[in-house]
N, C-alpha and C positions, 0 to 999 in steps of 0.2 A: 590945500590938502595936507601940507606939513603941519599946519596949526591944528587941523582936525585930528591928525594922527597923534600929535603931542598931547592934545586934550584928552583923547581916548586913553592914552597910556597913563596919564595922571589919574583919570577916573578909575582905571583898573588897579592902580596902586592904592588908591583910597579904599576901594572895596576890599582888597587883600589885607590892608592894615586894619580895617574895621573887623573883618572876619578873624584875624589873629587876636585882636583885642577881646572879641567875644569868646574865643577859644580859651584864652588865658583866664578870663573871668570865670568861665565855667569850671575850669580845672581847679580853681581855688575853692570850689564848693565841695561839701562832703559827698561821698558816693551815695550814702543814705543818710538823710537828715534825722533830726529829732521830731517827735510829734508836735504839730502846731495846728491851730484852728483853721478849718477850711475857709472861714470868713475872710482870711487874709487874701484869698484869690480875688475878691471883689475889687480891691484897689488896683488890680492889674489890668482891668478891662474898662473900656468906655462903650463898647459895642452893646446895644440894647439886647441883642439876641443872647449873648453870653451872660449878661447880667440877669436876664429873666430866668435862664436855666440855673444860675447859681442860687436864686431865691428858693428853689425847690431842692437843690442838691445839698446846700449847707445844713439845713435841719436834719436831713437823712444821714449824711456823713459829716459829723461834727469835727473830725480830726483827720489829718493826713500826714504822711511823711513824703518829703520831696526826694527824688533821686537825681543824680547828675545826668545832664543831657550829653551823653557820650556815645549814643548808638547802641549801648548795651542796657539801656534803662529797663526794657521789659524783663529781660532775664534776671537782672539784679533785683528789680522790684518783686518779681514773682518769687525768687529764691528767698529773699529776706522775709516777705510776708508769709510764705508757707512755713518756713522754719520757725518764725515767731508763733504761728498758729500751733505748731507741733509742741511748743513749750507748755501749752495748757491743754493739749489733747493727746494724752498718751496712747489712747486706742488708735488714733490715726497714725501715730508714729509706728506702732506695732504693725499696722497694715502696710505702710509704705516702705519700711526698712527692708523687708525681704525683696521687694521689687527693685530697690536700688542695689542691694547686694548682689542680686542676680543679673544686673545689667552689663557687667564687664564682658561676659561671654558674648552677649548680643552685640555690643559695640565693636568688639574685635571681629565678630562674624560679618558685620556690614562694611568692614574695611578699615577701621581705625587701627593704627599701630599699637601693639600691646604695651610697649615700653612707656610711651608718653601717655596713653590713655589711662594706665594704672595710676599715674600721679594725680590726674583729675578725679578719678574714681575714688581713690583712697582718701583724698582730702574731703570729698563730699560725705563719704561714709563716716569718717572720723567726726564730722560735725553732727551728724545724726546720732551717733553713739554718745557724743558728749551731751546732747540734749536728753537722751534717755537716762544717763547717769545723774545729770545735774542740770535740769532745765533752767535756762536763764536768758531772758530777752536781751539783757545787757551783753552777754557773751555773743549772741547772734549778731547784735549790732557791731560789736568789735570785729567779728569775722568779716562782715560785709563792708566795713570801712577800712580794713587793712588792704592796701592796694594789691599786694601779691596774692593773698588768699582769696580775696573777692574775685580776682580775675580767674583763678582756678575754678571757683564755683560757677562762674558765668560760662566758662568753656565747657564744663561738664553738662550744664543745662542745654547748651547749644548742641552738643553731640547727641544727647538724648533725643532732642527734637529731630535732628537729622535721621537718627536711627528709626524713629517711628515712621517717618515719611518713606524711608527706603524699604521698610518692612511691609508697608501698605501703600504702594505707589498708586493703585487704582483709586484710592480715597482722596488723593491730592492732585494728581496730574490734570484732571479735567478743569481744575481751578487755577492752574498756573498759566500766566499770560505768555503769549508768544509760542505756545506749543512746546515749551522746554520740558525735558525729562525731570523727574524728581532729583536725580543725581546732579544735573546741571543747576537746578534751582538751589539745592543745598550748598553746592560749591560756591555759589555767588551770593546767596541771601541768608544762609543760616550759619555755616561754619566760620566765616571770617568775623573777627571782632569788629565792633563799631558799626555793624549793619543792623538797621532797625527791624523789628519784628512786626508782623501783621497777623491777620486772622488765622492763616494756615499754620504759622509757627505756634500760635497759642493753642490751637486745636491739637497739634501733634504732641506738644509737651504735656498738655493736660491729659491726653489719652494714654501716653506712656505711663504716667504716674497715677492716673485715676483721680485727678484733681480738677474740679471745676473752677473757672476763673470768671468772676463777674467784672465786666468792663463797662464803665460809665463814660459816655462820650460827650465831652464838652466841646462842641463844634458849632458850625453855622447851619446845621440841618434845621428843618422847619420844626415849629412847636416851641413851647415854653418850658418843657421838661426834657432834661438830658436823656437821650436814649440809653438803655442798659441792655446788655446781652450777656448770657452765661455761655461760656465756651469751655469744653465741648457741650453739645446738647445732652441733657439727661443726667448731668453730674451736679451734685450739690456744690455751690460755690464755697471754697475755703480761702480764696484769695480775692480781694476786692481792689481793683485798680481804676484810676482816673486816667482817661486818654484825652490828651489835647494834641492837635496835629503834630505828629512826629515825636511824641513823648508820653511816657507813663510814670505816674506817681502812685503812691499807696493810699487807700482810703480805709477809714474805720467808722463804724456806726456809733 
């Protein structure tokens, strides 16, 4: 029994050491990478299901940007890809800027403290106004790779997501597992940093900003073509993301 317990303890330490090594390796990667060919994904897989899907995915989306696997990847990928889109679409910037500028009162109204919320809000508005005066993808990339500013941007997108769910609980509560309320779901799954996003969060953020997100799923689902969904329904996609289990990267046609 003692030998078994000792062996189990060693195994646990090995697992913890391995997890720590993975965490440190991931932290050494940029928050948002430079453009690279999607064909590079092929070398990461041996599974025939994934390889078959990549054969059709790579010609459609020839370029990608990787994001760090830190639990914030959806919000960071969305934020970067959308602001990059705004750099070349001034009409879209003119549409969304009033929505963002008008969001502070909404956020305070659903319970976020004014003092801290204003910091996140002002940072995001400043970035949009900077794009309006001098659009630059390089500047957007600098914003999202600066650890401090990037985190502020992610927090703002998280609380926009929560606000939309709290404003329209009937649209979300039927799809929350375990009969949780929207408030409980947001407190556990949306507001905290490093918690991954799923369909409900994408829908909520897209609805608040009026932005469609096309998600291509590279997974083990049946078929030789990766499934693609635009979330929310009815909105033209302005952001294109690649989803692999537990992670989002950015795609370009």
